[in-house]
C-alpha positions in Angstrom: -13.1 4.0 -10.1 -10.2 1.4 -10.1 -9.1 2.2 -6.4 -11.1 1.9 -3.2 -9.5 3.8 -0.3 -10.3 2.9 3.2 -8.8 4.2 6.6 -8.7 2.0 9.7 -10.8 3.8 12.5 -8.3 3.4 15.4 -5.1 2.8 14.0 -2.7 4.8 11.4 -3.3 2.1 8.7 -5.0 2.8 5.3 -6.0 0.3 2.8 -5.9 0.8 -0.9 -7.7 -1.8 -3.3 -6.7 -1.8 -7.1 -9.5 -3.2 -9.4 -8.3 -2.6 -13.1 -6.7 0.6 -14.6 -5.5 3.3 -12.4 -6.5 6.7 -13.8 -5.9 10.3 -13.1 -9.2 10.5 -11.6 -8.3 7.7 -9.0 -5.1 9.5 -8.2 -6.9 12.9 -7.8 -9.3 11.0 -5.4 -6.9 9.1 -3.3 -3.8 11.1 -3.0 -5.3 14.1 -1.0 -7.0 11.7 1.3 -3.7 9.8 2.0 -1.8 13.2 2.4 -4.5 14.3 4.9 -4.0 10.7 6.9 -0.4 11.2 6.9 -0.7 14.7 8.2 -2.9 13.5 10.8 -0.6 10.5 12.0 2.7 11.4 10.9 3.9 7.8 10.1 1.5 5.4 8.6 1.2 1.7 7.3 -0.7 0.5 4.4 -2.3 -2.5 2.9 -2.4 -2.5 -0.7 -4.6 -5.2 -2.4 -4.2 -5.7 -6.3 -7.1 -7.6 -7.4 -6.7 -6.8 -10.9 -4.3 -4.4 -12.7 -4.6 -3.3 -16.0 -1.9 -0.7 -16.1 -2.2 3.1 -15.4 -2.6 6.3 -17.3 0.8 7.8 -18.1 -0.6 11.1 -16.5 -0.7 9.4 -13.1 3.3 9.0 -13.2 4.3 12.5 -12.3 2.0 12.9 -9.3 3.0 9.3 -8.1 6.6 10.3 -8.0 6.0 13.7 -6.5 4.0 12.0 -3.8 6.7 9.2 -3.1 9.5 11.9 -2.8 7.6 14.0 -0.4 5.9 11.1 1.8 8.1 8.1 1.3 9.6 8.5 5.0 6.1 8.9 6.4 5.2 5.3 5.3 6.9 2.5 7.5 5.1 -0.7 6.5 3.5 -1.7 3.4 1.7 -5.2 2.9 1.1 -6.0 -0.8 -1.7 -8.6 -1.1 -2.1 -10.2 -4.7 -1.8 -13.4 -6.7 -0.6 -11.5 -9.9 2.9 -13.0 -9.9 5.0 -10.1 -11.1 3.5 -7.8 -8.5 5.2 -10.0 -5.7 8.6 -10.2 -7.7 8.6 -6.4 -8.1 7.6 -5.7 -4.5 10.3 -8.0 -3.2 12.9 -6.3 -5.7 11.7 -2.9 -4.4 12.1 -4.0 -0.6 15.7 -4.3 -1.1 16.2 -0.5 -2.0 13.4 1.1 -0.1 13.5 2.5 3.4 10.0 0.7 4.0 9.2 -2.7 5.6 7.4 -4.4 2.5 5.7 -7.8 2.6 3.9 -9.9 -0.2 1.0 -11.8 0.8 -1.4 -14.0 -1.4 -4.9 -13.0 -1.7 -6.1 -15.7 0.7 -4.0 -14.2 3.4 -5.5 -10.9 3.4 -6.5 -10.9 7.1 -3.0 -11.8 8.0 -1.7 -9.0 5.9 -4.0 -6.6 7.7 -2.9 -8.0 11.3 0.6 -7.4 10.3 -0.2 -3.9 9.2 -2.1 -3.2 12.2 0.8 -4.5 14.6 3.8 -5.3 12.5 6.2 -5.6 15.5 3.9 -8.2 17.3 3.5 -10.1 14.1 7.4 -10.2 13.7 7.7 -11.6 17.0 5.5 -14.6 16.2 7.4 -17.7 15.1 6.9 -18.5 11.5 4.4 -21.4 11.0 
């Protein structure tokens, strides 16, 4: 399994870690959990940690697009954590057109990304270091 899904115990925050190639099995495991989490909380925040990305099965594209269409308004903040250069570039480009607050963090700032996802308003109010 290339995706590890974890829900925060007390906050509407979910973390998805990608470790390789995303398969239809991964999508079939993660999306129902994510939909149930959204149903429980209404609006959620996410941390996406991309350790390794070896692509995705083409069969997952339709499921991903359908999920985005149905639930994009339910996801308010996404922290993308990765040292893979093109992932940061793509995320920054997407942040210009998506109605989500997207931020990119290097892997050595995973805890900073998690803190931002837990309380993005407080993190935004702190002066930049």
